[in-house]
DSSP file (Angstrom, degrees, kcal/mol; ACC not computed):
  #  RESIDUE AA STRUCTURE BP1 BP2  ACC     N-H-->O    O-->H-N    N-H-->O    O-->H-N    TCO  KAPPA ALPHA  PHI   PSI    X-CA   Y-CA   Z-CA
    1    1 A M              0   0    0      0, 0.0     2,-0.2     0, 0.0     0, 0.0   0.000 360.0 360.0 360.0 138.7   12.5    3.8  -23.8
    2    2 A T        -     0   0    0      1,-0.1     2,-0.2     0, 0.0     0, 0.0  -0.473 360.0-122.4 -71.1 138.8   10.8    2.1  -21.0
    3    3 A D        -     0   0    0     -2,-0.2     2,-0.4     2,-0.0    -1,-0.1  -0.509  23.7-140.8 -73.0 151.0    7.3    3.2  -19.8
    4    4 A I        +     0   0    0     -2,-0.2     2,-0.4     2,-0.0    -1,-0.0  -0.968  22.2 176.3-120.0 131.3    6.9    4.2  -16.1
    5    5 A N        +     0   0    0     -2,-0.4     2,-0.4     2,-0.0    -2,-0.0  -0.763  27.3 139.6-133.2  87.1    4.0    3.4  -14.0
    6    6 A R        -     0   0    0     -2,-0.4     2,-0.4    73,-0.1    73,-0.2  -0.999  25.7-171.5-141.0 133.4    4.6    4.6  -10.4
    7    7 A V  E     -A   78   0A   0     71,-2.8    71,-2.6    -2,-0.4     2,-0.4  -0.969   2.8-171.4-126.2 138.0    2.3    6.3   -7.8
    8    8 A F  E     +A   77   0A   0     -2,-0.4     2,-0.4    69,-0.2    69,-0.2  -0.993  16.4 170.9-126.2 123.2    3.3    7.8   -4.5
    9    9 A L  E     -A   76   0A   0     67,-2.8    67,-3.2    -2,-0.4     2,-0.4  -0.985  23.8-165.8-136.8 143.8    0.5    9.0   -2.1
   10   10 A V  E     +A   75   0A   0     -2,-0.4     2,-0.3    65,-0.2    65,-0.2  -0.994  42.8 113.8-123.6 123.5    0.1   10.2    1.5
   11   11 A G  E     -A   74   0A   0     63,-2.0    63,-2.7    -2,-0.4     2,-0.4  -0.926  57.4 -81.8-165.9-175.7   -3.4   10.2    2.7
   12   12 A R  E     -AB  73  34A   0     22,-2.0    22,-2.9    -2,-0.3     2,-0.3  -0.872  40.4-108.8-108.7 140.3   -6.0    8.7    5.2
   13   13 A L  E     - B   0  33A   0     59,-2.5    58,-3.0    -2,-0.4    20,-0.3  -0.465  17.2-160.1 -68.1 128.4   -8.0    5.7    4.9
   14   14 A T  S    S+     0   0    0     18,-2.6     2,-0.3    -2,-0.3    -1,-0.1   0.708  76.9   8.9 -78.4 -20.2  -11.7    6.2    4.3
   15   15 A R  S    S-     0   0    0     17,-0.7    17,-0.4    54,-0.1    -1,-0.1  -0.974  90.7 -82.9-152.5 159.7  -12.6    2.7    5.5
   16   16 A D        -     0   0    0     -2,-0.3    53,-0.2     1,-0.1    50,-0.1  -0.369  57.8 -96.2 -62.9 143.8  -11.1   -0.2    7.3
   17   17 A A        -     0   0    0     51,-2.5     2,-0.6    48,-0.3    14,-0.2  -0.395  31.2-141.0 -61.0 138.6   -9.2   -2.6    5.1
   18   18 A E  E     -C   30   0A   0     12,-2.7    12,-2.0    -3,-0.1     2,-0.5  -0.922  15.4-156.6-108.3 115.9  -11.2   -5.6    3.9
   19   19 A L  E     +C   29   0A   0     -2,-0.6     2,-0.3    10,-0.2    10,-0.2  -0.813  21.8 161.0 -97.6 133.4   -9.0   -8.8    3.9
   20   20 A R  E     -C   28   0A   0      8,-2.5     8,-2.5    -2,-0.5     2,-0.4  -0.840  29.9-127.7-134.2 172.1  -10.0  -11.6    1.6
   21   21 A F  E     -C   27   0A   0     -2,-0.3     5,-0.0     6,-0.2     2,-0.0  -0.985  18.1-127.4-127.9 140.7   -8.3  -14.6    0.2
   22   22 A T    >   -     0   0    0      4,-2.6     3,-2.6    -2,-0.4     6,-0.0  -0.305  40.3 -95.6 -73.1 166.7   -8.1  -15.7   -3.5
   23   23 A S  T 3  S+     0   0    0      1,-0.3    -1,-0.1     2,-0.1    -2,-0.0   0.769 128.2  54.5 -53.2 -29.5   -9.2  -19.2   -4.4
   24   24 A S  T 3  S-     0   0    0      2,-0.1    -1,-0.3     1,-0.0    -2,-0.0   0.457 124.6-103.1 -88.6   0.7   -5.5  -20.3   -4.2
   25   25 A G  S <  S+     0   0    0     -3,-2.6    -2,-0.1     1,-0.3    -1,-0.0   0.536  70.5 146.9  97.2   2.7   -5.2  -18.9   -0.6
   26   26 A T        -     0   0    0      1,-0.1    -4,-2.6    -5,-0.0    -1,-0.3  -0.637  47.7-125.8 -81.1 127.8   -3.3  -15.6   -1.4
   27   27 A P  E     -C   21   0A   0      0, 0.0    31,-2.1     0, 0.0     2,-0.4  -0.464  29.7-177.3 -71.1 143.1   -4.3  -12.8    1.0
   28   28 A V  E     -CD  20  57A   0     -8,-2.5    -8,-2.5    29,-0.2     2,-0.4  -0.980   8.0-163.9-141.6 125.8   -5.6   -9.5   -0.5
   29   29 A A  E     -CD  19  56A   0     27,-3.2    27,-2.5    -2,-0.4     2,-0.4  -0.928   6.4-167.2-112.0 136.2   -6.6   -6.4    1.4
   30   30 A K  E     +CD  18  55A   0    -12,-2.0   -12,-2.7    -2,-0.4     2,-0.3  -0.970  18.6 144.6-121.4 140.2   -8.6   -3.6   -0.2
   31   31 A F  E     - D   0  54A   0     23,-1.7    23,-3.5    -2,-0.4     2,-0.4  -0.944  37.4-114.4-158.9 179.4   -9.2   -0.2    1.1
   32   32 A S  E     - D   0  53A   0    -17,-0.4   -18,-2.6    -2,-0.3   -17,-0.7  -0.947  18.3-157.8-129.2 145.6   -9.6    3.4    0.0
   33   33 A V  E     -BD  13  52A   0     19,-2.7    19,-2.4    -2,-0.4     2,-0.4  -0.968   6.8-148.9-126.4 134.8   -7.4    6.5    0.7
   34   34 A A  E     -BD  12  51A   0    -22,-2.9   -22,-2.0    -2,-0.4     2,-0.5  -0.841  12.7-167.6-102.7 138.1   -8.4   10.1    0.6
   35   35 A V  E     - D   0  50A   0     15,-2.9    15,-2.4    -2,-0.4     2,-0.2  -0.984   8.2-148.7-129.4 121.6   -5.8   12.6   -0.4
   36   36 A N  E     + D   0  49A   0     -2,-0.5     2,-0.3    13,-0.2    13,-0.2  -0.605  17.7 178.5 -87.9 147.2   -6.3   16.4    0.1
   37   37 A R  E     - D   0  48A   0     11,-1.7    11,-3.2    -2,-0.2     2,-0.3  -0.993  29.4-110.7-145.4 148.7   -4.8   19.0   -2.3
   38   38 A G  E     - D   0  47A   0     -2,-0.3     2,-0.4     9,-0.2     9,-0.2  -0.602  30.0-173.2 -78.6 137.7   -4.9   22.8   -2.5
   39   39 A K  E     - D   0  46A   0      7,-3.2     7,-3.4    -2,-0.3     2,-0.4  -0.992  20.3-133.0-135.1 128.4   -6.8   24.4   -5.3
   40   40 A K  E     - D   0  45A   0     -2,-0.4     2,-0.5     5,-0.2     5,-0.3  -0.651  21.2-177.1 -83.4 129.3   -6.7   28.1   -6.0
   41   41 A S  E >   - D   0  44A   0      3,-3.4     3,-2.0    -2,-0.4     2,-0.4  -0.909  66.2 -54.0-125.5  97.2  -10.2   29.5   -6.6
   42   42 A G  T 3  S-     0   0    0     -2,-0.5    -2,-0.0     1,-0.3     0, 0.0  -0.554 122.6 -19.8  65.0-121.4   -9.9   33.2   -7.4
   43   43 A D  T 3  S+     0   0    0     -2,-0.4     2,-0.3    -3,-0.1    -1,-0.3   0.510 126.4  83.4 -95.1  -6.0   -7.8   34.7   -4.5
   44   44 A Q  E <   -D   41   0A   0     -3,-2.0    -3,-3.4    -5,-0.0     2,-0.5  -0.681  69.7-138.0-104.6 152.4   -8.7   31.8   -2.1
   45   45 A W  E     -D   40   0A   0     -2,-0.3     2,-0.3    -5,-0.3    -5,-0.2  -0.937  25.6-175.9-107.1 125.9   -7.2   28.4   -1.7
   46   46 A D  E     -D   39   0A   0     -7,-3.4    -7,-3.2    -2,-0.5     2,-0.5  -0.800  24.0-116.9-115.1 160.5   -9.7   25.6   -1.2
   47   47 A E  E     -D   38   0A   0     -2,-0.3     2,-0.4    -9,-0.2    -9,-0.2  -0.850  22.8-163.1-102.1 134.3   -9.1   21.9   -0.5
   48   48 A E  E     -D   37   0A   0    -11,-3.2   -11,-1.7    -2,-0.5     2,-0.5  -0.956   9.7-144.4-113.1 136.1  -10.1   19.3   -2.9
   49   49 A V  E     -D   36   0A   0     -2,-0.4     2,-0.4   -13,-0.2   -13,-0.2  -0.862  11.9-168.7-106.8 130.3  -10.3   15.6   -1.9
   50   50 A N  E     -D   35   0A   0    -15,-2.4   -15,-2.9    -2,-0.5     2,-0.4  -0.928   9.9-149.2-113.3 138.2   -9.3   12.8   -4.2
   51   51 A Y  E     -D   34   0A   0     -2,-0.4     2,-0.4   -17,-0.2   -17,-0.2  -0.938  12.5-172.5-113.4 134.6  -10.2    9.1   -3.4
   52   52 A F  E     -D   33   0A   0    -19,-2.4   -19,-2.7    -2,-0.4     2,-0.5  -0.978  19.8-134.7-126.8 138.8   -8.1    6.2   -4.5
   53   53 A D  E     -D   32   0A   0     42,-0.4    44,-2.6    -2,-0.4     2,-0.4  -0.774  26.6-160.4 -86.9 131.3   -8.8    2.5   -4.3
   54   54 A I  E     -De  31  97A   0    -23,-3.5   -23,-1.7    -2,-0.5     2,-0.4  -0.909  10.5-162.0-119.4 144.0   -5.8    0.5   -3.1
   55   55 A V  E     -De  30  98A   0     42,-3.1    44,-2.9    -2,-0.4     2,-0.4  -0.973   6.3-172.9-119.6 133.4   -5.0   -3.1   -3.3
   56   56 A L  E     -D   29   0A   0    -27,-2.5   -27,-3.2    -2,-0.4     2,-0.2  -0.993  11.2-160.5-134.0 126.5   -2.4   -4.8   -1.1
   57   57 A W  E  >  +D   28   0A   0     42,-0.5     4,-0.8    -2,-0.4     3,-0.4  -0.625  37.8   1.7-107.3 161.0   -1.3   -8.5   -1.7
   58   58 A G  H  > S-     0   0    0    -31,-2.1     4,-1.9    -2,-0.2     3,-0.4  -0.148 110.0 -22.9  78.8-159.0    0.4  -11.3    0.1
   59   59 A K  H  > S+     0   0    0      1,-0.2     4,-3.0     2,-0.2     5,-0.3   0.861 132.3  61.4 -63.6 -34.4    1.7  -11.7    3.7
   60   60 A V  H  > S+     0   0    0     -3,-0.4     4,-2.5     2,-0.2     5,-0.3   0.899 104.5  49.4 -54.9 -44.5    2.0   -7.9    4.0
   61   61 A A  H  X S+     0   0    0     -4,-0.8     4,-1.7    -3,-0.4    -1,-0.2   0.953 113.4  45.5 -55.7 -52.2   -1.8   -7.7    3.4
   62   62 A E  H  < S+     0   0    0     -4,-1.9     4,-0.5     1,-0.2    -2,-0.2   0.912 116.9  43.4 -61.3 -46.0   -2.6  -10.3    6.0
   63   63 A A  H  < S+     0   0    0     -4,-3.0     3,-0.3     1,-0.2    -1,-0.2   0.883 121.1  37.6 -72.9 -38.3   -0.2   -8.8    8.6
   64   64 A L  H >X S+     0   0    0     -4,-2.5     3,-2.1    -5,-0.3     4,-1.3   0.639  91.5  88.2 -91.7 -13.8   -1.1   -5.1    8.1
   65   65 A S  T 3< S+     0   0    0     -4,-1.7     3,-0.4     1,-0.3   -48,-0.3   0.836  85.9  54.3 -56.9 -34.8   -4.9   -5.4    7.5
   66   66 A K  T 34 S+     0   0    0     -4,-0.5    -1,-0.3    -3,-0.3    -2,-0.1   0.628 110.4  48.0 -77.1 -10.9   -5.8   -5.2   11.2
   67   67 A Y  T <4 S+     0   0    0     -3,-2.1     2,-1.6     1,-0.1    -1,-0.2   0.609  88.7  89.3 -99.8 -15.7   -3.8   -1.9   11.5
   68   68 A L     <  +     0   0    0     -4,-1.3   -51,-2.5    -3,-0.4     2,-0.3  -0.639  60.7 157.9 -84.5  90.5   -5.4   -0.3    8.4
   69   69 A A    >   -     0   0    0     -2,-1.6     3,-2.0   -53,-0.2   -56,-0.3  -0.753  51.4 -78.5-113.2 159.7   -8.3    1.3   10.0
   70   70 A K  T 3  S+     0   0    0     -2,-0.3   -56,-0.2     1,-0.3   -54,-0.1  -0.262 117.4  21.8 -57.6 132.6  -10.4    4.2    8.9
   71   71 A G  T 3  S+     0   0    0    -58,-3.0    -1,-0.3     1,-0.3     2,-0.1   0.148  88.7 134.0  96.6 -17.8   -8.7    7.6    9.6
   72   72 A K    <   -     0   0    0     -3,-2.0   -59,-2.5    36,-0.2     2,-0.3  -0.439  54.5-129.4 -70.7 135.4   -5.2    6.1    9.7
   73   73 A Q  E     +A   12   0A   0     34,-1.0    32,-2.4    33,-0.2     2,-0.3  -0.690  33.5 173.3 -83.8 137.5   -2.6    8.0    7.7
   74   74 A V  E     -AF  11 104A   0    -63,-2.7   -63,-2.0    -2,-0.3     2,-0.5  -0.968  29.4-140.6-142.1 153.0   -0.5    6.0    5.3
   75   75 A A  E     -AF  10 103A   0     28,-2.7    28,-2.2    -2,-0.3     2,-0.4  -0.985  27.0-165.0-115.4 129.7    2.1    6.5    2.6
   76   76 A I  E     -AF   9 102A   0    -67,-3.2   -67,-2.8    -2,-0.5     2,-0.4  -0.932  16.9-173.0-123.3 137.8    1.8    4.3   -0.5
   77   77 A D  E     +AF   8 101A   0     24,-2.4    23,-3.0    -2,-0.4    24,-2.5  -0.999  38.7 113.5-123.4 123.6    4.1    3.5   -3.2
   78   78 A G  E     -AF   7  99A   0    -71,-2.6   -71,-2.8    -2,-0.4     2,-0.3  -0.810  55.1 -93.5-163.3-162.1    2.6    1.5   -6.0
   79   79 A E  E     - F   0  98A   0     19,-1.7    19,-2.8   -73,-0.2     2,-0.3  -0.966  33.6-109.0-137.2 151.8    1.5    1.2   -9.5
   80   80 A L  E     - F   0  97A   0     -2,-0.3     2,-0.4    17,-0.2    17,-0.2  -0.606  31.5-174.4 -81.9 143.7   -1.9    1.9  -11.4
   81   81 A R  E     - F   0  96A   0     15,-2.5    15,-2.6    -2,-0.3     2,-0.5  -0.988  10.6-150.4-136.4 130.3   -3.7   -1.1  -12.8
   82   82 A Q  E     - F   0  95A   0     -2,-0.4     2,-0.4    13,-0.2    13,-0.2  -0.878   4.4-161.3-109.5 126.3   -6.8   -0.9  -14.9
   83   83 A S  E     - F   0  94A   0     11,-2.8    11,-1.9    -2,-0.5     2,-0.4  -0.833   8.8-168.3 -99.8 140.9   -9.5   -3.6  -15.0
   84   84 A R  E     + F   0  93A   0     -2,-0.4     2,-0.3     9,-0.2     9,-0.2  -0.984  17.0 148.7-130.4 139.8  -12.0   -3.7  -17.9
   85   85 A W  E     - F   0  92A   0      7,-2.5     7,-3.3    -2,-0.4     2,-0.5  -0.954  41.1-111.9-156.1 174.3  -15.2   -5.7  -18.2
   86   86 A E  E     - F   0  91A   0     -2,-0.3     2,-0.4     5,-0.2     5,-0.2  -0.956  29.9-179.4-117.4 132.0  -18.6   -5.6  -19.7
   87   87 A Q  E >  S- F   0  90A   0      3,-2.8     3,-2.1    -2,-0.5    -2,-0.0  -0.978  70.7 -15.5-137.0 122.3  -21.8   -5.2  -17.5
   88   88 A D  T 3  S-     0   0    0     -2,-0.4     3,-0.1     1,-0.3    -1,-0.1   0.894 129.3 -52.2  52.4  40.9  -25.3   -5.1  -18.9
   89   89 A G  T 3  S+     0   0    0      1,-0.2     2,-0.4     0, 0.0    -1,-0.3   0.392 116.4 111.9  81.5  -2.3  -23.9   -4.4  -22.4
   90   90 A Q  E <   - F   0  87A   0     -3,-2.1    -3,-2.8     0, 0.0     2,-0.4  -0.842  68.7-122.7-105.7 142.8  -21.8   -1.5  -21.3
   91   91 A N  E     - F   0  86A   0     -2,-0.4     2,-0.3    -5,-0.2    -5,-0.2  -0.646  37.1-178.1 -74.0 128.8  -18.0   -1.3  -21.2
   92   92 A R  E     - F   0  85A   0     -7,-3.3    -7,-2.5    -2,-0.4     2,-0.3  -0.911   9.0-178.5-126.1 160.8  -16.7   -0.5  -17.8
   93   93 A S  E     - F   0  84A   0     -2,-0.3     2,-0.3    -9,-0.2    -9,-0.2  -0.975   8.9-165.0-148.5 163.3  -13.3    0.0  -16.2
   94   94 A R  E     - F   0  83A   0    -11,-1.9   -11,-2.8    -2,-0.3     2,-0.5  -0.975  11.3-147.5-151.2 139.6  -11.7    0.8  -13.0
   95   95 A V  E     + F   0  82A   0     -2,-0.3   -42,-0.4   -13,-0.2     2,-0.3  -0.935  22.4 178.6-111.9 125.9   -8.2    2.0  -12.0
   96   96 A E  E     - F   0  81A   0    -15,-2.6   -15,-2.5    -2,-0.5     2,-0.6  -0.869  30.3-121.2-121.4 157.1   -6.7    0.8   -8.7
   97   97 A I  E     -eF  54  80A   0    -44,-2.6   -42,-3.1    -2,-0.3     2,-0.8  -0.876  20.2-154.3 -96.3 121.7   -3.4    1.4   -7.1
   98   98 A H  E     -eF  55  79A   0    -19,-2.8   -19,-1.7    -2,-0.6     2,-0.2  -0.892  23.2-135.1 -97.9 110.6   -1.6   -1.9   -6.4
   99   99 A A  E     + F   0  78A   0    -44,-2.9   -42,-0.5    -2,-0.8   -21,-0.3  -0.457  32.5 174.2 -76.0 134.3    0.7   -1.1   -3.5
  100  100 A A  E    S+     0   0A   0    -23,-3.0    21,-4.2     1,-0.4     2,-0.4   0.757  77.4  19.4 -98.4 -40.8    4.3   -2.2   -3.5
  101  101 A N  E     -GF 120  77A   0    -24,-2.5   -24,-2.4    19,-0.3    -1,-0.4  -0.983  65.6-175.1-133.5 143.2    5.2   -0.4   -0.3
  102  102 A I  E     -GF 119  76A   0     17,-2.8    17,-2.5    -2,-0.4     2,-0.4  -0.999   4.7-167.2-139.6 139.0    3.2    0.9    2.5
  103  103 A Q  E     -GF 118  75A   0    -28,-2.2   -28,-2.7    -2,-0.4     2,-0.5  -0.989  18.4-138.8-130.8 123.7    4.1    2.9    5.6
  104  104 A L  E     -GF 117  74A   0     13,-1.9    13,-1.3    -2,-0.4   -30,-0.2  -0.690  17.4-164.0 -78.4 123.3    1.9    3.5    8.6
  105  105 A L        -     0   0    0    -32,-2.4     2,-0.3    -2,-0.5    11,-0.2   0.072  44.9 -77.4-105.0  21.7    2.4    7.2    9.5
  106  106 A G  S    S-     0   0    0      9,-0.4     8,-0.3   -33,-0.3   -33,-0.2  -0.848  76.1 -10.6 121.5-152.7    1.0    7.4   13.1
  107  107 A G  S    S-     0   0    0      6,-2.4   -34,-1.0     5,-0.4    -2,-0.1   0.095  74.1 -79.9 -74.4-178.3   -2.4    7.6   14.6
  108  108 A S    >>  -     0   0    0    -36,-0.2     3,-1.6     1,-0.1     4,-1.0  -0.126  54.6 -87.3 -72.2 175.4   -5.8    8.1   13.2
  109  109 A G  T 34 S+     0   0    0      1,-0.3   -38,-0.1     2,-0.2    -1,-0.1   0.676 123.3  71.2 -59.1 -20.8   -7.2   11.6   12.3
  110  110 A A  T 34 S-     0   0    0      1,-0.1    -1,-0.3     0, 0.0    -2,-0.1   0.267 126.2 -95.3 -84.9  12.6   -8.4   11.9   15.9
  111  111 A G  T <4 S+     0   0    0     -3,-1.6    -2,-0.2     2,-0.1    -1,-0.1   0.886  70.3 162.9  83.8  37.8   -4.8   12.4   16.9
  112  112 A G     <  -     0   0    0     -4,-1.0    -5,-0.4     1,-0.1   -40,-0.0   0.341  40.3 -26.7 -71.9-150.5   -4.1    8.8   17.9
  113  113 A G        -     0   0    0     -7,-0.2    -6,-2.4     1,-0.1    -1,-0.1   0.276  42.8-134.1 -58.9-178.8   -0.7    7.1   18.4
  114  114 A N        +     0   0    0     -8,-0.3    -1,-0.1     2,-0.1    -2,-0.0   0.252  52.8 134.8-120.1  12.6    2.6    7.9   16.9
  115  115 A A        -     0   0    0      1,-0.0    -9,-0.4    16,-0.0     2,-0.4  -0.313  35.5-160.4 -71.3 145.2    3.9    4.4   15.9
  116  116 A Q        +     0   0    0    -11,-0.2     2,-0.3     2,-0.0   -11,-0.2  -0.974  17.6 160.3-126.0 141.6    5.5    4.1   12.5
  117  117 A S  E     -G  104   0A   0    -13,-1.3   -13,-1.9    -2,-0.4     2,-0.3  -0.975  16.5-159.1-151.4 161.7    6.0    0.9   10.5
  118  118 A S  E     -G  103   0A   0     -2,-0.3    11,-1.3   -15,-0.2     2,-0.3  -0.974   5.5-173.9-143.2 155.8    6.6    0.1    6.9
  119  119 A A  E     -GH 102 128A   0    -17,-2.5   -17,-2.8    -2,-0.3     2,-0.3  -0.989   8.9-153.4-147.1 151.0    6.2   -2.9    4.7
  120  120 A Q  E     -GH 101 127A   0      7,-1.6     7,-1.3    -2,-0.3     2,-0.3  -0.942  11.9-178.2-125.9 153.7    7.1   -3.8    1.1
  121  121 A S  E     + H   0 126A   0    -21,-4.2     5,-0.2    -2,-0.3   -63,-0.1  -0.977  20.6 173.7-149.0 131.7    5.4   -6.2   -1.1
  122  122 A N        -     0   0    0      3,-1.1     4,-0.1    -2,-0.3   -22,-0.1   0.128  64.9 -98.7-120.6  23.6    6.2   -7.3   -4.6
  123  123 A G  S    S+     0   0    0      2,-0.4   -65,-0.1   -66,-0.2     3,-0.1   0.095 117.0  55.6  89.0 -23.7    3.6  -10.0   -4.8
  124  124 A S  S    S+     0   0    0      1,-0.2     2,-0.3    28,-0.1    -1,-0.1   0.738 112.6   5.7-113.4 -33.4    6.1  -12.8   -4.0
  125  125 A G        -     0   0    0     25,-0.1    -3,-1.1    27,-0.1    -2,-0.4  -0.828  62.4-133.0-144.4-177.1    7.8  -11.9   -0.8
  126  126 A N  E     -H  121   0A   0     -2,-0.3     2,-0.4    23,-0.2    -5,-0.2  -0.981   6.2-156.7-143.1 149.7    7.8   -9.4    2.0
  127  127 A N  E     -H  120   0A   0     -7,-1.3    -7,-1.6    -2,-0.3     2,-0.3  -0.986  19.9-170.5-122.3 139.6    9.9   -7.1    4.3
  128  128 A F  E     -H  119   0A   0     -2,-0.4    -9,-0.2    -9,-0.2    20,-0.0  -0.953  22.2-116.5-127.9 143.0    8.6   -6.1    7.6
  129  129 A S     >  -     0   0    0    -11,-1.3     4,-2.5    -2,-0.3     5,-0.2  -0.221  35.9-103.9 -70.9 172.7   10.0   -3.5   10.1
  130  130 A R  H  > S+     0   0    0      2,-0.2     4,-2.4     1,-0.2     5,-0.2   0.882 122.8  53.3 -65.2 -36.4   11.2   -4.6   13.4
  131  131 A Q  H  > S+     0   0    0      2,-0.2     4,-2.6     1,-0.2    -1,-0.2   0.956 109.9  48.1 -62.8 -48.4    8.0   -3.3   15.1
  132  132 A E  H  > S+     0   0    0      1,-0.2     4,-1.9     2,-0.2    -2,-0.2   0.922 110.3  51.6 -60.7 -41.8    5.8   -5.3   12.6
  133  133 A R  H  X S+     0   0    0     -4,-2.5     4,-0.9     1,-0.2    -1,-0.2   0.932 110.7  47.8 -58.9 -44.1    7.8   -8.4   13.3
  134  134 A S  H >< S+     0   0    0     -4,-2.4     3,-0.5     1,-0.2    -1,-0.2   0.883 111.3  50.9 -59.7 -38.6    7.4   -8.0   17.0
  135  135 A Q  H 3< S+     0   0    0     -4,-2.6    -1,-0.2     1,-0.2    -2,-0.2   0.814 107.5  53.8 -72.0 -25.2    3.7   -7.5   16.6
  136  136 A M  H 3< S+     0   0    0     -4,-1.9    -1,-0.2    -3,-0.2    -2,-0.2   0.656  88.1  98.9 -83.3 -14.2    3.3  -10.6   14.5
  137  137 A Q  S << S-     0   0    0     -4,-0.9     3,-0.1    -3,-0.5     5,-0.1  -0.580  80.0-115.9 -84.2 134.6    5.0  -12.9   17.1
  138  138 A P    >   -     0   0    0      0, 0.0     3,-1.6     0, 0.0    -1,-0.1  -0.240  42.9 -88.1 -56.6 148.5    2.8  -14.9   19.2
  139  139 A Q  T 3  S+     0   0    0      1,-0.3     3,-0.1     3,-0.0     0, 0.0  -0.346 112.3   6.2 -60.1 130.7    3.0  -14.1   23.0
  140  140 A G  T 3  S+     0   0    0      1,-0.2     2,-0.4    -3,-0.1    -1,-0.3   0.322 114.6  94.6  78.0 -10.0    5.8  -16.2   24.7
  141  141 A K    <   -     0   0    0     -3,-1.6     2,-0.5     2,-0.0    -1,-0.2  -0.899  67.0-137.8-116.5 144.2    7.0  -17.6   21.4
  142  142 A S        -     0   0    0     -2,-0.4    -3,-0.0    -3,-0.1    -8,-0.0  -0.831  12.4-158.5 -99.8 137.7    9.8  -16.5   19.1
  143  143 A V        -     0   0    0     -2,-0.5    -6,-0.1   -10,-0.1    -7,-0.1  -0.972  26.7-116.3-109.2 122.6    9.1  -16.5   15.4
  144  144 A P    >   -     0   0    0      0, 0.0     3,-1.6     0, 0.0     4,-0.4  -0.318  13.9-136.5 -60.3 133.7   12.3  -16.5   13.3
  145  145 A F  G >> S+     0   0    0      1,-0.3     3,-2.1     2,-0.2     4,-0.5   0.842 100.4  69.8 -60.1 -35.3   12.7  -13.4   11.1
  146  146 A E  G >4 S+     0   0    0      1,-0.3     3,-0.7     2,-0.2    -1,-0.3   0.771  85.0  70.9 -59.9 -20.5   13.8  -15.5    8.1
  147  147 A K  G <4 S+     0   0    0     -3,-1.6    -1,-0.3     1,-0.2    -2,-0.2   0.860 107.4  36.1 -61.4 -32.3   10.1  -16.7    8.0
  148  148 A Y  G <4 S+     0   0    0     -3,-2.1    -1,-0.2    -4,-0.4    -2,-0.2   0.419  92.9 114.3-104.7   2.3    9.1  -13.1    6.8
  149  149 A E  S << S-     0   0    0     -3,-0.7   -23,-0.2    -4,-0.5     2,-0.2  -0.330  75.8-100.6 -71.1 152.6   12.1  -12.3    4.7
  150  150 A K        -     0   0    0    -25,-0.2     3,-0.3     1,-0.1    -1,-0.1  -0.498  23.3-135.3 -67.0 144.3   11.8  -11.9    1.0
  151  151 A E  S    S+     0   0    0      1,-0.3     2,-0.4    -2,-0.2    -1,-0.1   0.853  96.8  22.1 -71.5 -35.7   13.0  -14.9   -0.9
  152  152 A S  S    S-     0   0    0      2,-0.0     2,-0.6    -3,-0.0    -1,-0.3  -0.946  77.0-170.9-131.7 113.0   14.9  -12.8   -3.4
  153  153 A F        -     0   0    0     -2,-0.4     2,-0.6    -3,-0.3    -4,-0.0  -0.898   9.3-154.1-108.7 128.5   16.0   -9.3   -2.2
  154  154 A E        -     0   0    0     -2,-0.6     3,-0.1     3,-0.0    -2,-0.0  -0.899  14.7-138.7-101.1 113.5   17.5   -7.0   -4.6
  155  155 A E    >   -     0   0    0     -2,-0.6     3,-1.6     1,-0.1     2,-0.0  -0.388  29.6-100.5 -71.5 147.9   19.7   -4.4   -3.0
  156  156 A P  T 3  S+     0   0    0      0, 0.0    -1,-0.1     0, 0.0     0, 0.0  -0.390 109.2  31.2 -64.5 147.1   19.4   -0.8   -4.3
  157  157 A G  T 3  S+     0   0    0     -3,-0.1     4,-0.1     1,-0.1    -2,-0.1   0.462  79.7 119.3  85.3   4.4   22.2   -0.1   -6.7
  158  158 A Q    <   +     0   0    0     -3,-1.6     2,-0.3     2,-0.1    -1,-0.1  -0.027  53.6  96.2 -92.7  35.7   22.6   -3.6   -8.1
  159  159 A F  S    S-     0   0    0      2,-0.0     2,-0.7     0, 0.0     0, 0.0  -0.893  81.0-108.3-120.4 155.4   21.7   -2.6  -11.6
  160  160 A D        -     0   0    0     -2,-0.3     3,-0.5     1,-0.1    -2,-0.1  -0.695  29.5-179.7 -84.2 113.9   23.8   -1.7  -14.6
  161  161 A D    >   +     0   0    0     -2,-0.7     3,-1.5     1,-0.2    -1,-0.1   0.373  58.0  97.7 -99.9   9.1   23.6    1.9  -15.2
  162  162 A D  T 3  S+     0   0    0      1,-0.3    -1,-0.2     3,-0.1    -2,-0.0   0.735  79.2  59.3 -63.2 -19.4   25.9    1.9  -18.2
  163  163 A G  T 3  S+     0   0    0     -3,-0.5    -1,-0.3     2,-0.0    -2,-0.1   0.544  78.5 107.3 -88.6  -6.3   22.9    1.8  -20.6
  164  164 A I    <   -     0   0    0     -3,-1.5    -3,-0.0     1,-0.1     0, 0.0  -0.590  65.8-146.0 -69.4 122.7   21.6    5.2  -19.1
  165  165 A P              0   0    0      0, 0.0    -1,-0.1     0, 0.0    -3,-0.1   0.275 360.0 360.0 -78.5  13.1   22.1    7.9  -21.8
  166  166 A F              0   0    0      0, 0.0    -2,-0.0     0, 0.0     0, 0.0   0.402 360.0 360.0-134.7 360.0   22.8   10.8  -19.4
């Protein structure tokens, strides 16, 4: 049986995305998301906040980083990745969510705009919504959509489900 490592979150950014580039020039954006959940305490329901560090790679990171501002609500689909290192003789670790898909869900917490857009990243290629493609185009110039297409796009349902035991 195959292991599964998948995370789905809807929350608000706690800080603006920080865009950097690796030594090989690959864009990487990092930000944090707060997710509220109800927690029963006696007869009362309280809200508990959980904070998650998110990492977004590639052209999607570069294109969306300017829209990933504090307070913005987002939906994230990704996987957990753990980093381990030693610091001052102590073993340390950190778990981050590496986003595969991200969707902007509207305005900031202050009741901002209503725009929706989504993007997918698998580390090698990208898919952008029409709105994002139009926002990435320089004024007065047309940028071909193919420039932003995934190099290998796998359609849903293109897998052999004969091996599934149910």
